[in-house]
C-alpha positions as CSV (number, residue, x, y, z in Angstrom):
1,M,-19.7,-82.6,51.5
2,A,-15.7,-82.4,52.1
3,L,-15.4,-83.2,55.4
4,L,-11.7,-83.6,55.8
5,S,-10.6,-80.9,53.4
6,Q,-12.1,-78.2,56.8
7,P,-11.7,-80.9,59.5
8,R,-12.7,-80.7,62.9
9,L,-9.5,-79.2,65.4
10,V,-8.5,-80.4,68.2
11,Q,-7.4,-77.8,70.9
12,P,-3.7,-77.1,70.4
13,P,-0.7,-76.9,72.4
14,Q,0.0,-73.2,73.0
15,N,2.6,-72.8,70.2
16,C,0.2,-74.5,67.6
17,S,-2.0,-71.8,65.4
18,V,-4.8,-73.1,63.2
19,A,-3.5,-72.2,59.7
20,A,-6.1,-70.9,57.0
21,L,-6.3,-71.5,53.3
22,G,-3.6,-70.1,51.6
23,R,-1.6,-68.7,54.5
24,R,1.9,-68.6,53.2
25,I,3.8,-68.3,56.6
26,R,2.8,-70.7,59.2
27,R,4.5,-72.2,62.6
28,R,2.3,-75.2,63.5
29,W,-1.1,-76.4,62.6
30,C,-2.8,-79.7,63.9
31,S,-5.9,-81.1,62.7
32,A,-7.3,-84.3,63.7
33,I,-10.6,-86.0,62.0
34,A,-12.0,-88.7,64.0
35,V,-15.4,-90.2,62.2
36,D,-17.7,-92.0,64.9
37,A,-20.6,-94.0,64.4
38,A,-23.1,-90.6,64.7
39,S,-20.8,-89.0,61.7
40,P,-23.0,-89.1,58.3
41,L,-19.7,-90.2,56.8
42,A,-18.8,-93.0,59.1
43,G,-20.1,-95.5,56.4
44,D,-17.7,-94.0,54.0
45,L,-15.0,-93.5,56.8
46,S,-15.8,-96.4,58.9
47,G,-12.5,-98.0,60.8
48,I,-10.3,-95.0,59.8
49,R,-9.1,-92.4,62.3
50,W,-6.7,-89.6,60.8
51,G,-4.2,-86.8,62.3
52,S,-2.3,-84.5,60.8
53,S,0.5,-82.2,61.7
54,S,2.7,-79.5,59.9
55,V,5.6,-78.0,62.1
56,Q,7.7,-75.1,60.4
57,G,11.3,-76.1,61.2
58,P,14.4,-73.3,61.4
59,R,13.5,-72.2,57.8
60,S,12.4,-69.1,56.8
61,E,9.2,-70.1,55.4
62,M,6.6,-72.8,55.6
63,E,6.8,-74.6,52.4
64,D,5.0,-77.8,53.2
65,D,1.5,-78.6,53.3
66,V,-1.4,-81.1,54.0
67,V,-4.5,-81.7,52.0
68,L,-7.0,-84.1,53.2
69,R,-10.5,-84.9,51.7
70,S,-13.0,-87.3,51.5
71,D,-15.5,-86.0,48.9
72,G,-15.9,-87.4,45.0
73,L,-13.8,-91.0,45.5
74,S,-17.2,-93.3,46.4
75,G,-16.0,-94.1,49.8
76,F,-12.4,-93.1,49.7
77,T,-10.0,-90.7,51.1
78,F,-7.7,-88.6,49.7
79,A,-4.4,-87.7,51.6
80,A,-1.6,-85.4,50.5
81,V,1.5,-83.8,51.6
82,F,3.1,-81.3,49.1
83,D,7.0,-80.3,50.2
84,G,7.7,-76.9,48.2
85,H,10.8,-75.6,47.2
86,A,12.1,-71.8,46.4
87,G,9.1,-70.6,47.3
88,F,5.1,-71.3,48.4
89,S,3.6,-70.8,44.5
90,S,3.5,-74.0,43.8
91,V,1.7,-75.7,46.7
92,E,-1.0,-72.8,47.0
93,F,-2.0,-74.2,43.7
94,L,-1.3,-78.3,43.8
95,R,-3.0,-78.4,46.9
96,N,-6.5,-78.0,45.6
97,E,-5.5,-78.9,41.7
98,L,-4.2,-82.1,42.2
99,Y,-7.2,-83.0,44.1
100,K,-9.7,-82.0,41.1
101,E,-7.6,-83.6,39.0
102,C,-7.5,-87.0,40.2
103,V,-11.2,-87.3,41.0
104,N,-11.4,-86.5,37.2
105,S,-8.9,-89.0,35.9
106,L,-10.4,-91.6,38.4
107,Q,-14.0,-90.6,36.8
108,G,-15.2,-89.8,40.2
109,G,-14.1,-92.9,42.4
110,L,-15.6,-95.3,39.5
111,L,-11.8,-96.5,38.8
112,L,-11.3,-96.9,42.1
113,T,-14.4,-99.5,43.2
114,S,-14.0,-101.7,40.3
115,M,-10.3,-101.8,41.6
116,N,-8.3,-102.3,38.3
117,F,-5.3,-101.5,39.0
118,H,-4.3,-100.8,35.2
119,A,-7.2,-98.1,35.0
120,I,-6.1,-96.6,37.9
121,K,-2.4,-96.0,37.5
122,D,-3.5,-94.4,34.1
123,G,-5.6,-92.4,35.7
124,L,-3.4,-90.9,38.1
125,G,-0.4,-90.8,36.0
126,Q,-2.6,-88.7,33.7
127,A,-4.0,-86.6,36.8
128,F,-0.1,-86.1,37.7
129,Q,1.0,-84.9,34.2
130,N,-2.6,-82.4,33.2
131,V,-1.9,-80.7,36.3
132,D,2.2,-80.3,36.1
133,K,1.3,-78.8,32.3
134,K,-1.3,-76.3,34.1
135,L,1.1,-75.5,36.8
136,L,3.9,-74.7,34.4
137,T,1.6,-72.6,32.3
138,W,0.3,-70.9,35.5
139,L,3.5,-70.2,36.6
140,E,4.8,-68.6,33.6
141,Q,2.1,-66.2,33.4
142,M,3.1,-65.1,36.8
143,P,4.0,-61.1,36.7
144,I,7.1,-61.8,38.6
145,E,9.5,-64.6,37.5
146,D,8.3,-67.6,39.8
147,E,11.0,-70.9,40.0
148,S,8.6,-72.2,43.1
149,G,8.2,-76.4,42.6
150,A,6.8,-79.1,44.7
151,T,6.7,-82.5,45.4
152,A,3.8,-84.2,46.3
153,T,2.9,-87.7,47.4
154,I,-0.6,-88.5,47.5
155,M,-2.2,-91.7,49.0
156,I,-6.0,-92.9,48.3
157,V,-7.1,-95.0,51.1
158,R,-10.1,-97.6,52.1
159,T,-10.3,-100.0,55.0
160,D,-9.3,-102.9,52.7
161,A,-7.0,-100.9,50.3
162,L,-4.6,-98.4,49.4
163,I,-3.2,-96.9,46.3
164,I,-0.2,-94.4,46.8
165,S,1.0,-92.0,44.0
166,H,4.5,-90.4,44.6
167,I,7.1,-88.1,43.1
168,G,9.7,-86.5,45.3
169,D,11.7,-87.2,48.6
170,S,8.6,-87.5,51.0
171,S,7.7,-91.0,52.1
172,V,5.0,-93.4,53.0
173,V,5.0,-96.3,56.0
174,L,3.1,-99.0,57.0
175,S,2.9,-100.9,60.2
176,R,1.6,-104.2,60.3
177,N,1.4,-106.1,63.8
178,G,4.4,-103.5,64.3
179,K,6.8,-104.4,61.4
180,V,7.8,-102.0,59.3
181,E,6.8,-101.9,55.6
182,R,8.2,-98.7,53.9
183,L,6.0,-98.5,50.3
184,T,8.0,-95.7,48.5
185,S,11.6,-94.5,47.5
186,P,12.5,-90.8,47.2
187,H,13.0,-89.4,43.6
188,R,16.8,-88.4,44.0
189,P,19.9,-88.0,42.3
190,F,22.3,-89.3,44.5
191,G,22.9,-92.8,46.7
192,N,23.9,-96.6,45.5
193,N,20.1,-97.6,45.7
194,K,18.7,-98.3,42.3
195,I,16.0,-95.6,42.2
196,S,18.8,-93.3,42.4
197,M,21.0,-94.5,40.3
198,D,18.0,-94.5,37.6
199,E,17.2,-91.1,38.9
200,A,20.7,-90.0,38.0
201,R,21.0,-92.0,34.8
202,R,18.0,-90.4,33.3
203,I,19.1,-87.0,34.2
204,R,22.3,-87.3,32.1
205,E,20.4,-88.6,29.3
206,A,18.4,-85.9,29.1
207,G,21.5,-83.7,28.7
208,G,21.5,-82.4,32.4
209,W,24.6,-83.0,35.1
210,I,24.9,-83.4,39.1
211,V,26.9,-81.8,41.6
212,D,27.3,-82.8,44.7
213,G,24.0,-84.9,44.3
214,R,22.0,-81.8,42.9
215,I,20.9,-81.3,39.6
216,C,22.7,-78.9,37.9
217,G,24.4,-78.0,41.1
218,D,20.7,-76.7,42.3
219,I,17.9,-79.0,43.4
220,S,18.2,-82.4,45.2
221,V,14.8,-84.1,43.9
222,S,14.5,-85.4,40.7
223,R,10.8,-85.5,40.4
224,A,8.6,-82.7,41.2
225,F,5.8,-80.2,40.1
226,G,6.4,-76.7,38.3
227,D,10.6,-76.2,38.2
228,L,10.2,-74.1,35.1
229,R,13.8,-73.7,35.1
230,F,14.6,-77.5,34.5
231,K,11.5,-77.8,32.1
232,T,10.5,-75.4,29.5
233,K,12.9,-73.1,30.8
234,K,16.4,-74.6,30.4
235,N,18.0,-72.9,28.3
236,E,17.2,-69.7,30.1
237,M,19.0,-71.5,33.0
238,L,22.0,-71.6,31.3
239,V,22.0,-68.3,30.2
240,R,21.5,-67.1,33.5
241,G,23.8,-69.3,34.9
242,V,26.7,-67.6,32.9
243,K,25.7,-64.0,34.0
244,Q,25.8,-65.4,37.8
245,G,28.8,-67.1,37.4
246,K,28.2,-70.6,37.9
247,W,29.5,-71.9,34.5
248,T,31.3,-70.6,31.4
249,E,30.1,-69.9,28.0
250,K,31.9,-72.7,26.0
251,F,30.4,-74.8,28.8
252,I,26.8,-74.3,27.9
253,S,27.6,-74.1,24.5
254,R,28.3,-78.2,24.8
255,I,25.3,-78.8,26.4
256,R,22.4,-80.3,24.8
257,F,18.7,-80.7,26.3
258,K,16.8,-83.7,24.9
259,E,14.4,-84.0,27.8
260,D,13.0,-82.3,31.0
261,L,15.7,-82.8,34.2
262,V,12.9,-82.5,36.7
263,I,9.6,-85.0,35.9
264,S,6.5,-85.4,37.2
265,T,5.9,-88.9,36.4
266,P,4.6,-90.5,39.6
267,D,5.4,-93.9,41.0
268,I,2.4,-95.6,41.7
269,H,1.5,-98.6,44.1
270,H,-1.4,-100.5,44.8
271,L,-1.9,-102.7,47.9
272,D,-4.6,-104.5,49.7
273,L,-5.1,-104.3,53.7
274,G,-5.8,-106.8,56.0
275,P,-6.8,-106.8,59.7
276,D,-3.0,-106.8,60.4
277,V,-2.4,-103.1,59.4
278,E,-2.7,-100.6,62.5
279,F,-1.6,-97.3,60.7
280,I,0.2,-95.8,57.7
281,I,2.3,-92.9,58.0
282,L,2.8,-90.3,55.1
283,A,5.5,-87.4,55.9
284,S,7.8,-85.3,54.3
285,D,11.4,-85.8,54.4
286,G,11.6,-83.4,57.3
287,L,11.0,-86.4,59.2
288,W,12.6,-89.3,57.4
289,D,16.2,-87.2,57.2
290,Y,15.6,-87.3,61.0
291,M,14.1,-90.6,61.8
292,K,14.1,-93.9,61.0
293,S,11.3,-95.7,60.1
294,S,11.0,-98.4,62.2
295,D,11.6,-95.7,65.2
296,A,9.1,-93.6,63.2
297,V,6.3,-97.2,64.0
298,N,7.6,-98.1,67.4
299,F,7.1,-94.1,68.4
300,V,3.5,-93.8,67.1
301,R,3.0,-97.5,68.3
302,N,3.9,-97.1,71.9
303,H,1.6,-93.6,71.7
304,L,-1.2,-95.4,70.6
305,R,-1.3,-98.0,73.2
306,Q,-0.6,-95.3,75.6
307,H,-3.6,-93.3,74.9
308,G,-5.3,-94.3,71.5
309,D,-5.4,-90.8,69.9
310,V,-3.8,-90.9,66.8
311,Q,-4.1,-86.9,66.7
312,L,-1.5,-86.4,69.7
313,A,0.7,-89.3,68.5
314,C,0.9,-87.1,65.1
315,D,1.7,-84.3,67.1
316,A,4.4,-86.1,69.2
317,L,6.2,-87.6,66.0
318,A,6.4,-84.2,64.7
319,Q,7.6,-82.5,67.7
320,A,10.3,-85.9,68.2
321,A,12.0,-85.2,64.6
322,L,12.4,-81.8,65.4
323,D,14.0,-82.6,69.0
324,Q,16.1,-84.9,66.2
325,R,17.5,-81.4,65.1
326,S,15.4,-82.0,62.0
327,Q,16.4,-78.5,59.7
328,D,13.6,-78.8,57.5
329,N,9.7,-78.3,57.9
330,I,8.0,-81.2,58.7
331,S,4.2,-82.4,57.7
332,I,2.7,-86.0,58.8
333,V,-0.5,-87.5,58.3
334,I,-1.2,-90.6,59.5
335,A,-4.4,-93.2,59.2
336,E,-5.1,-95.3,61.9
337,L,-6.9,-98.9,61.2
338,R,-6.6,-100.3,64.0
339,R,-8.6,-99.4,67.7
340,D,-7.6,-102.2,70.1
341,W,-5.0,-100.6,71.2
342,Q,-5.7,-101.3,75.5
343,S,-5.7,-105.0,74.3
344,L,-1.9,-104.7,72.5
345,P,0.4,-106.4,75.1
346,A,3.0,-103.6,76.5
347,P,6.5,-104.2,74.8
348,R,8.5,-106.9,76.7
349,S,12.3,-106.1,76.9
350,N,14.7,-108.8,74.8
351,I,16.5,-110.2,78.2
352,F,19.5,-111.6,75.7
353,N,19.8,-108.7,74.1
354,E,20.0,-106.9,76.9
355,A,22.4,-109.2,78.2
356,G,24.6,-109.2,75.2
357,Q,24.8,-105.2,75.2
358,A,25.9,-105.5,79.0
359,F,28.8,-108.4,78.5
360,I,30.3,-106.0,75.4
361,T,30.2,-102.9,77.5
362,I,31.8,-104.7,80.1
363,A,34.8,-106.2,77.6
364,I,35.4,-103.0,76.2
365,V,35.6,-101.1,79.6
366,S,38.4,-104.2,80.7
367,F,39.9,-103.5,77.2
368,G,40.3,-100.2,78.1
369,I,41.5,-100.7,81.6
370,W,43.9,-103.5,80.6
371,I,45.2,-100.7,77.7
372,S,46.3,-98.3,79.9
373,S,47.6,-100.8,82.6
374,F,50.1,-102.4,79.9
375,L,51.2,-98.8,78.4
376,L,51.6,-97.7,82.0
377,T,54.2,-100.9,82.6
378,V,55.6,-100.0,79.4
379,N,56.0,-96.4,80.4
380,L,57.6,-97.5,83.4
381,H,60.7,-99.7,81.9
């Protein structure tokens, strides 16, 4: 029984409509999964409450999707955020196929219960490679050329364990007694961090190039599913680029591709979860590009302290990203492990910090007044 693949829907706001499976254009959909003692699956999901929200930003098409499933993984829950680009086709394919491939590679959850991380890592890595091959074949057989692709970040969760498999620029953060732990890094070919520099080097060694932080001046993520033009149709991309005036025949005559420019090899992490872990946020870059991890964790924590409803907190977080002028679609999944929010003390203001800020403000204003007076005196003389 896949309780989480077809979640119980809470009453949405007036502007929140429920999306049916496979719908391509959506404005907003929200779901909440709350497992209580009466549920037949309470033993499998005991201690975890789920909230999810997808919001379409200013973009013309909604290319994100969220999947939550509880069947087939021996008491673990599967959560995924997909962030599509150049169309929704790849996401539509992945939302079912990636889960099935992961279940097969994890032997129906047997590898998870054994907690053999090396075997789990090999299984998930193989699952990502297998599903990408299937997707590329499917895209090549489309009657109309389809250049779509999608990033994917999945987390497989039990109350005591978290496993993440990640390609692209969605991210996972965790709140440990209010302290933020960022568990993934975006796969982008720009920036000064080690991950970005490694990605840029890999792309150049494969025969590609980077313009304004984009592979071949086109795409800004370096790991994703699909994206035929950066995998099996790289040479066709070069020829098309000449016709479009992007580059010259002389330029492409020097290009020699050695490997795929965009890859589907995931980063895989394992983390033991203790009683100090309060909740986990998995979200697309539409959130993280406009809100710091610490701000997102504090925001959710404050909402849970007020009402204890993870779905309301999830919806509010998505709306907060829109209020920050997010220009992207936003998809969020929150796994809540803590329940005693009412016993959590209210946040106390830092008197010394506030006093320091007041002193700095006074000093700046005083300095401004002094400068103005000095300039006035000079002008008078």
